[in-house]
N, CA, C and O atoms as a Tinker XYZ file with bonds, in Angstrom:
   348  protein
     1  N      0.773000   -1.184000   -0.012000    73     2
     2  CA     0.036000    0.002000   -0.060000    64     1     3
     3  C      0.831000    1.231000   -0.016000    63     2     4     5
     4  O      1.729000    1.319000    0.821000    81     3
     5  N      0.602000    2.154000   -0.804000    73     3     6
     6  CA     1.163000    3.526000   -0.942000    64     5     7
     7  C      0.340000    4.484000   -0.173000    63     6     8     9
     8  O     -0.874000    4.518000   -0.373000    81     7
     9  N      0.926000    5.299000    0.731000    73     7    10
    10  CA     0.238000    6.353000    1.479000    64     9    11
    11  C      0.889000    7.662000    1.220000    63    10    12    13
    12  O      2.029000    7.904000    1.617000    81    11
    13  N      0.145000    8.527000    0.537000    73    11    14
    14  CA     0.640000    9.851000    0.262000    64    13    15
    15  C     -0.059000   10.841000    1.094000    63    14    16    17
    16  O     -1.282000   10.906000    0.968000    81    15
    17  N      0.539000   11.632000    1.935000    73    15    18
    18  CA    -0.007000   12.646000    2.577000    64    17    19
    19  C      0.342000   14.091000    2.072000    63    18    20    21
    20  O      1.481000   14.360000    1.692000    81    19
    21  N     -0.563000   14.912000    2.080000    73    19    22
    22  CA    -0.341000   16.294000    1.633000    64    21    23
    23  C     -1.022000   17.323000    2.471000    63    22    24    25
    24  O     -2.046000   17.010000    3.079000    81    23
    25  N     -0.503000   18.588000    2.553000    73    23    26
    26  CA    -1.167000   19.724000    3.067000    64    25    27
    27  C     -1.688000   20.597000    1.992000    63    26    28    29
    28  O     -2.860000   20.471000    1.638000    81    27
    29  N     -0.913000   21.467000    1.449000    73    27    30
    30  CA    -1.172000   22.267000    0.317000    64    29    31
    31  C     -0.568000   21.658000   -0.970000    63    30    32    33
    32  O     -1.106000   21.834000   -2.063000    81    31
    33  N      0.489000   20.986000   -0.822000    73    31    34
    34  CA     1.093000   20.299000   -2.030000    64    33    35
    35  C      1.162000   18.860000   -1.711000    63    34    36    37
    36  O      1.008000   18.503000   -0.543000    81    35
    37  N      1.385000   17.981000   -2.675000    73    35    38
    38  CA     1.539000   16.566000   -2.484000    64    37    39
    39  C      2.895000   16.361000   -2.005000    63    38    40    41
    40  O      3.883000   16.867000   -2.538000    81    39
    41  N      2.918000   15.541000   -0.900000    73    39    42
    42  CA     4.293000   15.078000   -0.423000    64    41    43
    43  C      4.422000   13.643000   -0.489000    63    42    44    45
    44  O      3.695000   12.900000    0.171000    81    43
    45  N      5.367000   13.211000   -1.301000    73    43    46
    46  CA     5.790000   11.789000   -1.292000    64    45    47
    47  C      7.030000   11.600000   -0.705000    63    46    48    49
    48  O      8.040000   12.083000   -1.216000    81    47
    49  N      7.062000   10.894000    0.399000    73    47    50
    50  CA     8.349000   10.701000    1.128000    64    49    51
    51  C      8.206000    9.742000    2.121000    63    50    52    53
    52  O      7.134000    9.463000    2.658000    81    51
    53  N      9.527000    9.121000    2.423000    73    51    54
    54  CA     9.574000    8.211000    3.517000    64    53    55
    55  C      9.849000    8.773000    4.796000    63    54    56    57
    56  O      9.915000    8.093000    5.820000    81    55
    57  N     10.032000   10.173000    4.742000    73    55    58
    58  CA    10.279000   10.770000    6.080000    64    57    59
    59  C      8.930000   10.965000    6.909000    63    58    60    61
    60  O      7.816000   10.992000    6.385000    81    59
    61  N      9.164000   11.088000    8.181000    73    59    62
    62  CA     7.882000   11.238000    8.998000    64    61    63
    63  C      7.221000   12.510000    8.554000    63    62    64    65
    64  O      7.919000   13.442000    8.154000    81    63
    65  N      5.895000   12.602000    8.604000    73    63    66
    66  CA     5.046000   13.714000    8.253000    64    65    67
    67  C      4.716000   14.590000    9.532000    63    66    68    69
    68  O      4.161000   14.047000   10.487000    81    67
    69  N      4.995000   15.726000    9.562000    73    67    70
    70  CA     4.521000   16.598000   10.706000    64    69    71
    71  C      3.363000   17.339000   10.255000    63    70    72    73
    72  O      3.377000   17.938000    9.180000    81    71
    73  N      2.326000   17.325000   11.053000    73    71    74
    74  CA     1.045000   17.847000   10.682000    64    73    75
    75  C      0.921000   18.969000   11.703000    63    74    76    77
    76  O      1.040000   18.788000   12.915000    81    75
    77  N      0.659000   20.211000   11.091000    73    75    78
    78  CA     0.622000   21.470000   11.990000    64    77    79
    79  C     -0.751000   22.132000   11.778000    63    78    80    81
    80  O     -0.888000   23.291000   12.170000    81    79
    81  N     -1.630000   21.585000   11.275000    73    79    82
    82  CA    -2.971000   22.189000   11.163000    64    81    83
    83  C     -4.053000   21.169000   11.314000    63    82    84    85
    84  O     -3.711000   19.995000   11.454000    81    83
    85  N     -5.308000   21.482000   11.301000    73    83    86
    86  CA    -6.503000   20.550000   11.579000    64    85    87
    87  C     -6.955000   19.933000   10.183000    63    86    88    89
    88  O     -8.044000   19.359000   10.141000    81    87
    89  N     -6.190000   20.023000    9.069000    73    87    90
    90  CA    -6.596000   19.567000    7.873000    64    89    91
    91  C     -5.528000   18.648000    7.342000    63    90    92    93
    92  O     -4.353000   19.015000    7.321000    81    91
    93  N     -5.929000   17.385000    6.885000    73    91    94
    94  CA    -5.062000   16.383000    6.085000    64    93    95
    95  C     -5.744000   16.060000    4.947000    63    94    96    97
    96  O     -6.968000   15.924000    4.958000    81    95
    97  N     -4.974000   15.902000    3.812000    73    95    98
    98  CA    -5.381000   15.446000    2.547000    64    97    99
    99  C     -4.415000   14.127000    2.243000    63    98   100   101
   100  O     -3.188000   14.201000    2.297000    81    99
   101  N     -5.024000   13.103000    1.969000    73    99   102
   102  CA    -4.233000   11.880000    1.545000    64   101   103
   103  C     -4.847000   11.211000    0.597000    63   102   104   105
   104  O     -6.019000   11.457000    0.313000    81   103
   105  N     -4.072000   10.190000   -0.072000    73   103   106
   106  CA    -4.442000    9.303000   -1.093000    64   105   107
   107  C     -4.210000    7.873000   -0.604000    63   106   108   109
   108  O     -3.092000    7.576000   -0.183000    81   107
   109  N     -5.122000    7.036000   -0.630000    73   107   110
   110  CA    -4.906000    5.756000   -0.313000    64   109   111
   111  C     -5.015000    4.847000   -1.628000    63   110   112   113
   112  O     -5.973000    4.904000   -2.399000    81   111
   113  N     -4.016000    4.082000   -1.771000    73   111   114
   114  CA    -3.798000    3.317000   -3.026000    64   113   115
   115  C     -3.509000    1.875000   -2.732000    63   114   116   117
   116  O     -2.556000    1.604000   -2.001000    81   115
   117  N     -4.260000    0.929000   -3.246000    73   115   118
   118  CA    -3.859000   -0.458000   -2.980000    64   117   119
   119  C     -4.718000   -1.293000   -4.039000    63   118   120   121
   120  O     -5.941000   -1.201000   -4.142000    81   119
   121  N     -3.949000   -2.067000   -4.760000    73   119   122
   122  CA    -4.537000   -3.118000   -5.737000    64   121   123
   123  C     -5.378000   -2.452000   -6.741000    63   122   124   125
   124  O     -6.423000   -2.983000   -7.118000    81   123
   125  N     -4.980000   -1.313000   -7.197000    73   123   126
   126  CA    -5.730000   -0.613000   -8.281000    64   125   127
   127  C     -6.955000    0.175000   -7.783000    63   126   128   129
   128  O     -7.715000    0.742000   -8.569000    81   127
   129  N     -7.109000    0.186000   -6.521000    73   127   130
   130  CA    -8.190000    1.184000   -5.847000    64   129   131
   131  C     -7.424000    2.387000   -5.386000    63   130   132   133
   132  O     -6.431000    2.233000   -4.676000    81   131
   133  N     -7.835000    3.577000   -5.752000    73   131   134
   134  CA    -7.327000    4.837000   -5.376000    64   133   135
   135  C     -8.375000    5.683000   -4.825000    63   134   136   137
   136  O     -9.372000    5.973000   -5.486000    81   135
   137  N     -8.173000    6.108000   -3.575000    73   135   138
   138  CA    -9.154000    7.068000   -2.997000    64   137   139
   139  C     -8.362000    8.403000   -2.472000    63   138   140   141
   140  O     -7.371000    8.300000   -1.749000    81   139
   141  N     -8.816000    9.497000   -2.843000    73   139   142
   142  CA    -8.211000   10.793000   -2.394000    64   141   143
   143  C     -9.296000   11.250000   -1.375000    63   142   144   145
   144  O    -10.506000   11.236000   -1.600000    81   143
   145  N     -8.666000   11.680000   -0.160000    73   143   146
   146  CA    -9.552000   11.932000    0.898000    64   145   147
   147  C     -9.002000   13.267000    1.672000    63   146   148   149
   148  O     -7.820000   13.383000    1.997000    81   147
   149  N     -9.861000   14.121000    1.892000    73   147   150
   150  CA    -9.424000   15.405000    2.692000    64   149   151
   151  C    -10.335000   15.379000    4.146000    63   150   152   153
   152  O    -11.552000   15.195000    4.159000    81   151
   153  N     -9.676000   15.554000    5.101000    73   151   154
   154  CA   -10.177000   15.383000    6.385000    64   153   155
   155  C     -9.905000   16.746000    7.197000    63   154   156   157
   156  O     -8.779000   17.235000    7.284000    81   155
   157  N    -11.000000   17.281000    7.754000    73   155   158
   158  CA   -10.832000   18.574000    8.561000    64   157   159
   159  C    -11.711000   18.337000    9.685000    63   158   160   161
   160  O    -12.843000   17.873000    9.547000    81   159
   161  N    -11.175000   18.666000   10.848000    73   159   162
   162  CA   -12.043000   18.615000   12.134000    64   161   163
   163  C    -11.714000   19.791000   12.812000    63   162   164   165
   164  O    -10.792000   20.483000   12.382000    81   163
   165  N    -12.459000   20.180000   14.009000    73   163   166
   166  CA   -12.171000   21.441000   14.718000    64   165   167
   167  C    -10.949000   21.348000   15.399000    63   166   168   169
   168  O    -10.388000   22.413000   15.657000    81   167
   169  N    -10.338000   20.142000   15.797000    73   167   170
   170  CA    -9.136000   20.132000   16.375000    64   169   171
   171  C     -8.038000   19.118000   15.692000    63   170   172   173
   172  O     -8.400000   18.229000   14.921000    81   171
   173  N     -6.800000   19.311000   16.011000    73   171   174
   174  CA    -5.785000   18.406000   15.350000    64   173   175
   175  C     -6.143000   16.901000   15.858000    63   174   176   177
   176  O     -6.076000   15.959000   15.068000    81   175
   177  N     -6.453000   16.758000   16.951000    73   175   178
   178  CA    -6.673000   15.496000   17.566000    64   177   179
   179  C     -7.854000   14.831000   16.740000    63   178   180   181
   180  O     -7.720000   13.723000   16.221000    81   179
   181  N     -8.911000   15.510000   16.661000    73   179   182
   182  CA   -10.119000   14.955000   15.917000    64   181   183
   183  C     -9.759000   14.642000   14.452000    63   182   184   185
   184  O    -10.177000   13.611000   13.926000    81   183
   185  N     -8.978000   15.533000   13.782000    73   183   186
   186  CA    -8.534000   15.277000   12.482000    64   185   187
   187  C     -7.601000   13.947000   12.319000    63   186   188   189
   188  O     -7.697000   13.240000   11.316000    81   187
   189  N     -6.746000   13.676000   13.317000    73   187   190
   190  CA    -5.866000   12.517000   13.318000    64   189   191
   191  C     -6.669000   11.351000   13.594000    63   190   192   193
   192  O     -6.386000   10.333000   12.963000    81   191
   193  N     -7.726000   11.309000   14.515000    73   191   194
   194  CA    -8.572000   10.283000   14.867000    64   193   195
   195  C     -9.322000    9.859000   13.567000    63   194   196   197
   196  O     -9.298000    8.698000   13.157000    81   195
   197  N     -9.995000   10.882000   12.939000    73   195   198
   198  CA   -10.750000   10.558000   11.712000    64   197   199
   199  C     -9.915000    9.933000   10.658000    63   198   200   201
   200  O    -10.332000    8.975000   10.008000    81   199
   201  N     -8.673000   10.489000   10.465000    73   199   202
   202  CA    -7.739000    9.897000    9.425000    64   201   203
   203  C     -7.341000    8.504000    9.899000    63   202   204   205
   204  O     -7.236000    7.675000    8.996000    81   203
   205  N     -7.116000    8.115000   11.056000    73   203   206
   206  CA    -6.853000    6.799000   11.446000    64   205   207
   207  C     -8.009000    5.808000   11.185000    63   206   208   209
   208  O     -7.851000    4.682000   10.715000    81   207
   209  N     -9.036000    6.284000   11.498000    73   207   210
   210  CA   -10.350000    5.339000   11.228000    64   209   211
   211  C    -10.484000    5.232000    9.732000    63   210   212   213
   212  O    -10.723000    4.121000    9.257000    81   211
   213  N    -10.363000    6.199000    9.004000    73   211   214
   214  CA   -10.552000    5.932000    7.417000    64   213   215
   215  C     -9.440000    5.103000    6.915000    63   214   216   217
   216  O     -9.667000    4.285000    6.023000    81   215
   217  N     -8.181000    5.251000    7.442000    73   215   218
   218  CA    -7.107000    4.312000    6.982000    64   217   219
   219  C     -7.420000    2.862000    7.437000    63   218   220   221
   220  O     -7.311000    1.941000    6.628000    81   219
   221  N     -7.789000    2.652000    8.656000    73   219   222
   222  CA    -8.143000    1.258000    9.025000    64   221   223
   223  C     -9.197000    0.793000    8.224000    63   222   224   225
   224  O     -9.088000   -0.326000    7.723000    81   223
   225  N    -10.267000    1.515000    8.010000    73   223   226
   226  CA   -11.327000    1.003000    7.196000    64   225   227
   227  C    -10.915000    0.587000    5.742000    63   226   228   229
   228  O    -11.468000   -0.351000    5.167000    81   227
   229  N     -9.940000    1.315000    5.191000    73   227   230
   230  CA    -9.444000    1.163000    3.921000    64   229   231
   231  C     -8.622000   -0.219000    3.880000    63   230   232   233
   232  O     -8.748000   -1.064000    2.994000    81   231
   233  N     -7.862000   -0.298000    4.855000    73   231   234
   234  CA    -6.990000   -1.489000    4.960000    64   233   235
   235  C     -7.795000   -2.711000    5.175000    63   234   236   237
   236  O     -7.467000   -3.753000    4.607000    81   235
   237  N     -8.930000   -2.653000    6.032000    73   235   238
   238  CA    -9.824000   -3.742000    6.197000    64   237   239
   239  C    -10.629000   -4.098000    5.050000    63   238   240   241
   240  O    -10.749000   -5.281000    4.732000    81   239
   241  N    -11.232000   -3.100000    4.355000    73   239   242
   242  CA   -12.256000   -3.363000    3.276000    64   241   243
   243  C    -11.823000   -3.037000    1.951000    63   242   244   245
   244  O    -12.516000   -3.350000    0.984000    81   243
   245  N    -10.613000   -2.366000    1.813000    73   243   246
   246  CA   -10.093000   -1.954000    0.541000    64   245   247
   247  C    -10.841000   -0.924000   -0.142000    63   246   248   249
   248  O    -10.403000   -0.439000   -1.185000    81   247
   249  N    -12.010000   -0.527000    0.399000    73   247   250
   250  CA   -12.801000    0.588000   -0.192000    64   249   251
   251  C    -13.523000    1.370000    0.854000    63   250   252   253
   252  O    -14.294000    0.781000    1.612000    81   251
   253  N    -13.324000    2.671000    0.950000    73   251   254
   254  CA   -14.079000    3.480000    1.783000    64   253   255
   255  C    -15.219000    4.133000    1.245000    63   254   256   257
   256  O    -16.337000    3.976000    1.737000    81   255
   257  N    -14.997000    4.862000    0.252000    73   255   258
   258  CA   -16.026000    5.609000   -0.608000    64   257   259
   259  C    -16.591000    4.669000   -1.770000    63   258   260   261
   260  O    -15.847000    3.992000   -2.480000    81   259
   261  N    -17.895000    4.693000   -1.883000    73   259   262
   262  CA   -18.492000    3.957000   -2.950000    64   261   263
   263  C    -19.068000    5.125000   -3.834000    63   262   264   265
   264  O    -18.897000    6.322000   -3.606000    81   263
   265  N    -19.818000    4.553000   -4.935000    73   263   266
   266  CA   -20.503000    5.487000   -5.760000    64   265   267
   267  C    -21.448000    6.326000   -4.933000    63   266   268   269
   268  O    -21.816000    5.796000   -3.885000    81   267
   269  N    -21.881000    7.449000   -5.182000    73   267   270
   270  CA   -21.592000    8.198000   -6.391000    64   269   271
   271  C    -20.351000    9.044000   -6.388000    63   270   272   273
   272  O    -19.676000    9.166000   -5.366000    81   271
   273  N    -20.049000    9.621000   -7.507000    73   271   274
   274  CA   -18.964000   10.577000   -7.567000    64   273   275
   275  C    -19.472000   11.981000   -7.694000    63   274   276   277
   276  O    -20.379000   12.167000   -8.504000    81   275
   277  N    -18.993000   13.035000   -6.976000    73   275   278
   278  CA   -18.021000   12.875000   -5.890000    64   277   279
   279  C    -18.636000   12.140000   -4.702000    63   278   280   281
   280  O    -19.842000   12.143000   -4.452000    81   279
   281  N    -17.672000   11.494000   -3.974000    73   279   282
   282  CA   -18.143000   10.720000   -2.881000    64   281   283
   283  C    -18.930000   11.442000   -1.767000    63   282   284   285
   284  O    -18.692000   12.610000   -1.457000    81   283
   285  N    -19.982000   10.604000   -1.120000    73   283   286
   286  CA   -20.643000   11.275000   -0.038000    64   285   287
   287  C    -19.964000   10.960000    1.271000    63   286   288   289
   288  O    -20.194000    9.900000    1.853000    81   287
   289  N    -19.089000   11.910000    1.764000    73   287   290
   290  CA   -18.263000   11.675000    2.894000    64   289   291
   291  C    -19.154000   11.316000    4.138000    63   290   292   293
   292  O    -18.871000   10.338000    4.829000    81   291
   293  N    -20.135000   12.044000    4.390000    73   291   294
   294  CA   -20.987000   11.825000    5.562000    64   293   295
   295  C    -21.453000   10.222000    5.639000    63   294   296   297
   296  O    -21.376000    9.541000    6.661000    81   295
   297  N    -21.957000    9.756000    4.332000    73   295   298
   298  CA   -22.422000    8.303000    4.326000    64   297   299
   299  C    -21.207000    7.348000    4.579000    63   298   300   301
   300  O    -21.289000    6.325000    5.258000    81   299
   301  N    -20.193000    7.745000    4.027000    73   299   302
   302  CA   -18.954000    6.856000    4.148000    64   301   303
   303  C    -18.532000    6.865000    5.631000    63   302   304   305
   304  O    -18.331000    5.825000    6.258000    81   303
   305  N    -18.412000    8.077000    6.146000    73   303   306
   306  CA   -18.015000    8.247000    7.510000    64   305   307
   307  C    -18.908000    7.458000    8.544000    63   306   308   309
   308  O    -18.404000    6.831000    9.476000    81   307
   309  N    -20.320000    7.532000    8.311000    73   307   310
   310  CA   -21.262000    6.770000    9.271000    64   309   311
   311  C    -21.070000    5.344000    9.159000    63   310   312   313
   312  O    -21.207000    4.581000   10.115000    81   311
   313  N    -20.720000    4.946000    7.872000    73   311   314
   314  CA   -20.447000    3.450000    7.548000    64   313   315
   315  C    -19.182000    2.966000    8.325000    63   314   316   317
   316  O    -19.225000    1.972000    9.050000    81   315
   317  N    -18.131000    3.661000    8.154000    73   315   318
   318  CA   -16.905000    3.121000    8.645000    64   317   319
   319  C    -16.585000    3.445000   10.015000    63   318   320   321
   320  O    -15.730000    2.796000   10.618000    81   319
   321  N    -17.259000    4.480000   10.590000    73   319   322
   322  CA   -16.817000    4.953000   12.004000    64   321   323
   323  C    -17.730000    4.280000   12.946000    63   322   324   325
   324  O    -17.462000    4.499000   14.127000    81   323
   325  N    -18.707000    3.542000   12.726000    73   323   326
   326  CA   -19.772000    2.914000   13.605000    64   325   327
   327  C    -19.060000    2.057000   14.534000    63   326   328   329
   328  O    -19.420000    2.053000   15.711000    81   327
   329  N    -18.000000    1.258000   14.115000    73   327   330
   330  CA   -17.390000    0.440000   15.160000    64   329   331
   331  C    -16.581000    1.166000   16.259000    63   330   332   333
   332  O    -16.278000    0.623000   17.321000    81   331
   333  N    -16.248000    2.460000   15.919000    73   331   334
   334  CA   -15.457000    3.189000   16.841000    64   333   335
   335  C    -16.125000    4.304000   17.674000    63   334   336   337
   336  O    -15.499000    4.970000   18.498000    81   335
   337  N    -17.327000    4.452000   17.428000    73   335   338
   338  CA   -18.318000    5.519000   18.021000    64   337   339
   339  C    -18.091000    5.518000   19.574000    63   338   340   341
   340  O    -17.964000    6.603000   20.142000    81   339
   341  N    -18.038000    4.406000   20.248000    73   339   342
   342  CA   -17.930000    4.390000   21.711000    64   341   343
   343  C    -16.535000    4.341000   22.209000    63   342   344   345
   344  O    -16.299000    4.184000   23.407000    81   343
   345  N    -15.566000    4.478000   21.277000    73   343   346
   346  CA   -14.235000    4.604000   21.820000    64   345   347
   347  C    -13.669000    5.979000   21.901000    63   346   348
   348  O    -12.538000    6.155000   22.354000    81   347
Protein backbone atom coordinates (compact mmCIF):
# COMPACT_ATOMS: atom_id res chain seq x y z
CA UNK A 1 0.00 0.00 0.00
CA UNK A 2 1.25 3.47 -0.86
CA UNK A 3 0.24 6.27 1.46
CA UNK A 4 0.67 9.84 0.25
CA UNK A 5 0.02 12.71 2.65
CA UNK A 6 -0.27 16.34 1.65
CA UNK A 7 -1.21 19.70 3.09
CA UNK A 8 -1.16 22.26 0.32
CA UNK A 9 1.12 20.35 -2.01
CA UNK A 10 1.49 16.63 -2.52
CA UNK A 11 4.25 15.13 -0.42
CA UNK A 12 5.67 11.76 -1.34
CA UNK A 13 8.35 10.84 1.15
CA UNK A 14 9.58 8.13 3.48
CA UNK A 15 10.32 10.80 6.08
CA UNK A 16 7.90 11.27 9.00
CA UNK A 17 5.10 13.73 8.30
CA UNK A 18 4.62 16.59 10.69
CA UNK A 19 1.06 17.86 10.76
CA UNK A 20 0.60 21.43 11.96
CA UNK A 21 -3.01 22.12 11.12
CA UNK A 22 -6.41 20.55 11.54
CA UNK A 23 -6.59 19.52 7.87
CA UNK A 24 -5.13 16.46 6.18
CA UNK A 25 -5.37 15.37 2.58
CA UNK A 26 -4.23 11.90 1.65
CA UNK A 27 -4.45 9.30 -1.08
CA UNK A 28 -4.97 5.63 -0.34
CA UNK A 29 -3.87 3.27 -3.08
CA UNK A 30 -4.01 -0.49 -2.98
CA UNK A 31 -4.52 -3.05 -5.72
CA UNK A 32 -5.86 -0.65 -8.31
CA UNK A 33 -8.15 1.15 -5.87
CA UNK A 34 -7.24 4.81 -5.40
CA UNK A 35 -9.11 7.08 -3.02
CA UNK A 36 -8.32 10.74 -2.37
CA UNK A 37 -9.57 12.02 0.97
CA UNK A 38 -9.49 15.40 2.71
CA UNK A 39 -10.20 15.39 6.43
CA UNK A 40 -10.82 18.48 8.55
CA UNK A 41 -12.07 18.59 12.12
CA UNK A 42 -12.22 21.36 14.71
CA UNK A 43 -9.06 20.09 16.40
CA UNK A 44 -5.87 18.38 15.31
CA UNK A 45 -6.71 15.43 17.58
CA UNK A 46 -10.08 15.01 15.87
CA UNK A 47 -8.48 15.19 12.44
CA UNK A 48 -5.89 12.55 13.34
CA UNK A 49 -8.61 10.30 14.84
CA UNK A 50 -10.78 10.56 11.72
CA UNK A 51 -7.78 9.91 9.48
CA UNK A 52 -6.77 6.82 11.46
CA UNK A 53 -10.31 5.42 11.29
CA UNK A 54 -10.52 5.97 7.52
CA UNK A 55 -7.12 4.32 7.00
CA UNK A 56 -8.12 1.31 9.10
CA UNK A 57 -11.36 0.98 7.16
CA UNK A 58 -9.46 1.14 3.87
CA UNK A 59 -7.00 -1.53 5.01
CA UNK A 60 -9.84 -3.77 6.22
CA UNK A 61 -12.24 -3.35 3.33
CA UNK A 62 -10.04 -1.96 0.54
CA UNK A 63 -12.68 0.66 -0.27
CA UNK A 64 -14.06 3.45 1.89
CA UNK A 65 -16.03 5.51 -0.58
CA UNK A 66 -18.51 3.96 -2.95
CA UNK A 67 -20.50 5.51 -5.75
CA UNK A 68 -21.60 8.27 -6.40
CA UNK A 69 -18.89 10.57 -7.60
CA UNK A 70 -18.06 12.87 -5.90
CA UNK A 71 -18.19 10.65 -2.84
CA UNK A 72 -20.67 11.22 -0.05
CA UNK A 73 -18.30 11.74 2.87
CA UNK A 74 -21.00 11.71 5.54
CA UNK A 75 -22.45 8.38 4.36
CA UNK A 76 -18.99 6.83 4.17
CA UNK A 77 -18.03 8.20 7.59
CA UNK A 78 -21.20 6.86 9.23
CA UNK A 79 -20.56 3.43 7.72
CA UNK A 80 -16.87 3.09 8.60
CA UNK A 81 -16.84 4.92 11.94
CA UNK A 82 -19.69 3.04 13.60
CA UNK A 83 -17.40 0.40 15.21
CA UNK A 84 -15.38 3.22 16.81
CA UNK A 85 -18.17 5.50 18.04
CA UNK A 86 -17.95 4.30 21.64
CA UNK A 87 -14.15 4.54 21.79
